[in-house]
C-alpha positions in Angstrom: 2.5 18.0 -3.4 5.9 19.3 -4.4 5.6 17.5 -7.7 2.3 19.3 -8.4 3.9 22.6 -7.6 6.9 21.8 -9.7 4.7 20.8 -12.7 2.8 24.0 -12.3 5.9 26.1 -12.3 7.3 24.4 -15.4 3.9 25.0 -17.2 3.0 21.3 -17.5 -0.6 20.4 -17.1 -1.4 18.0 -14.2 -4.6 16.2 -13.2 -6.0 15.8 -9.7 -7.1 12.2 -9.0 -10.9 11.7 -8.8 -10.8 10.6 -5.1 -9.2 14.0 -4.1 -11.6 16.2 -6.0 -14.5 17.7 -4.0 -16.8 18.2 -7.0 -17.1 15.7 -9.9 -18.6 15.9 -13.3 -21.4 13.3 -14.0 -18.9 11.2 -16.0 -16.3 11.3 -13.2 -19.0 10.4 -10.7 -20.1 7.5 -12.8 -16.5 6.1 -12.8 -16.0 6.9 -9.1 -19.3 5.4 -7.8 -20.2 2.7 -10.3 -23.7 4.3 -10.7 -24.7 4.9 -14.3 -24.8 8.3 -15.9 -28.5 8.2 -16.5 -29.3 7.2 -12.9 -27.1 10.0 -11.5 -28.9 12.5 -13.7 -32.2 11.1 -12.6 -31.3 11.3 -8.9 -29.8 14.8 -9.2 -32.8 16.3 -11.1 -34.8 16.7 -7.9 -34.6 20.0 -6.1 -33.9 18.4 -2.7 -31.0 16.3 -4.0 -28.2 16.6 -1.3 -25.3 15.9 -3.6 -25.8 18.1 -6.7 -24.2 21.5 -7.3 -25.4 23.6 -10.2 -23.0 26.1 -11.8 -25.3 27.7 -14.3 -26.4 24.8 -16.4 -23.5 22.6 -15.5 -24.2 19.8 -13.1 -21.5 18.9 -10.6 -21.7 16.1 -8.0 -20.4 16.7 -4.5 -18.2 13.6 -3.9 -18.5 13.3 -0.1 -22.3 13.9 -0.1 -22.6 11.3 -2.9 -20.7 8.8 -0.7 -22.9 9.6 2.3 -26.1 9.3 0.2 -25.0 5.9 -1.3 -24.1 4.5 2.1 -27.7 5.2 3.3 -29.4 3.6 0.3 -30.4 0.0 0.1 -30.7 0.1 -3.7 -30.3 2.8 -6.4 
């Protein structure tokens, strides 16, 4: 954590690892979960999808909810 603070103070850009982010883009969720981008979009299009967060027209995937959803599924 100190390194992140130090980098911020010096003005250098740093990235948070995917497994620490709470919300992921579709592309990040694809890399994280191994589920294809098209399938993630198809699953998250439904209104009752438990792991999608809409920010205007931007689709974000809730990482923990996606993990829970995938654990309960037999196949995707």
